[in-house]
C-alpha positions, 0 to 999 in steps of 0.5 A: 468507538471499537478498540480496533478502530480507535487504534487505526484512527490513532495512527498505530497501524492498519485495522488488520495489524491493530487486530494482531496487536490486540490479540498478542496482548500488547494493548492495555485499557486503563492498565489492563490487557484487553484482547477484545477488538470490539471493546468500546473505548474513547480518549478517556479510556487510557489506551496504551500500546506497548506501554505508550499512550495513544490517542486519535490524530488528525488524519493525513494522506501523502503521495510519494514518488519512491526512488529506487533503493528506498524501502517501503517500511515505516522504519528500516533496521539496515542502512537503506532509507525508508519511505517515511524519511521522505515525507515532511510530517510530524505524524506517525505515518506508515506506507499503504502497501509496499513497493519493492526496493528496486521499484519506483513510483507512487506509494501512499503514506497515512495514519488512517488505518481504515483507508489503508485497509480499504485500499489494500484489502484484496476484497476491494480490488483497488486497481494498481497501474505499473509501467514496466520496461522489459528485457525484450520487446513484448510480442502479441502472445505475451500480452495476450497471456497477461490479459488472460491471467497466468499461473503463479506459484502462489496461485493464479493471477487474475487477468490484467489490463495491458497497454503496449507503450513501445516495443519494450514498455508496457502499462499493466493494471492489476487488482491484486498486490502480491509480492513482486507480482508484476515481475513474476507475471512477466517472467511466466510469459517469457520476458523480464522486467528491468524497470518498474514504476507504479504510476497509479493507485485507484483514482490517484495518478503519480502525476508530476511528482519528481523522484523522492518528492511528496505532497499531502493529498487534498480532501477531494482526492482522499474522498475519491480514494474511499470510493475506489475499488469494489465492496464485498 
């Protein structure tokens, strides 16, 4: 198995982050620093990250309904709770992507770096659906602009799928995951998001999970997640 894949399967990090760890010289094989992510290794190779031995784990994927104020990091240097504190697993899990601290809803946690990469990499365009409560009722022009795509400071946002739920509530589906993207898109069209909840990631819906509740995904759900998005 390639070293970068071995690290991802060991729950160290996503494949992209594992490549960064290797390039930074933080990974050793049989006591020697290795910077080639394609180096062939197995459980007998003596792989270490920052001096700690690592080995492949049984892979887990959890869905969490993230409460407001909880941060989407594996560990939080400040006082706020992290999403990993809310999942009852003894595995080394990390969040798949992020939700802002003031946003709520569906976030996945896993030790499967390849699946995390599949779901988050822009080339796969896995859809993310959010329910947004707005400061003012959304008019037809605002919704139409969101559907056509808007210009953001860090580049144009692709056209979104938008459904009006009530005068001040919309559901918006995007296939990108830029920082605070939905909030910024709504601001560009002249409105403001005051509450934001992610209700779906790919084929997986938030469903009946209560605030702060988590559950481990079934194999069939994980298999469907692998099929979400576009190849290329």
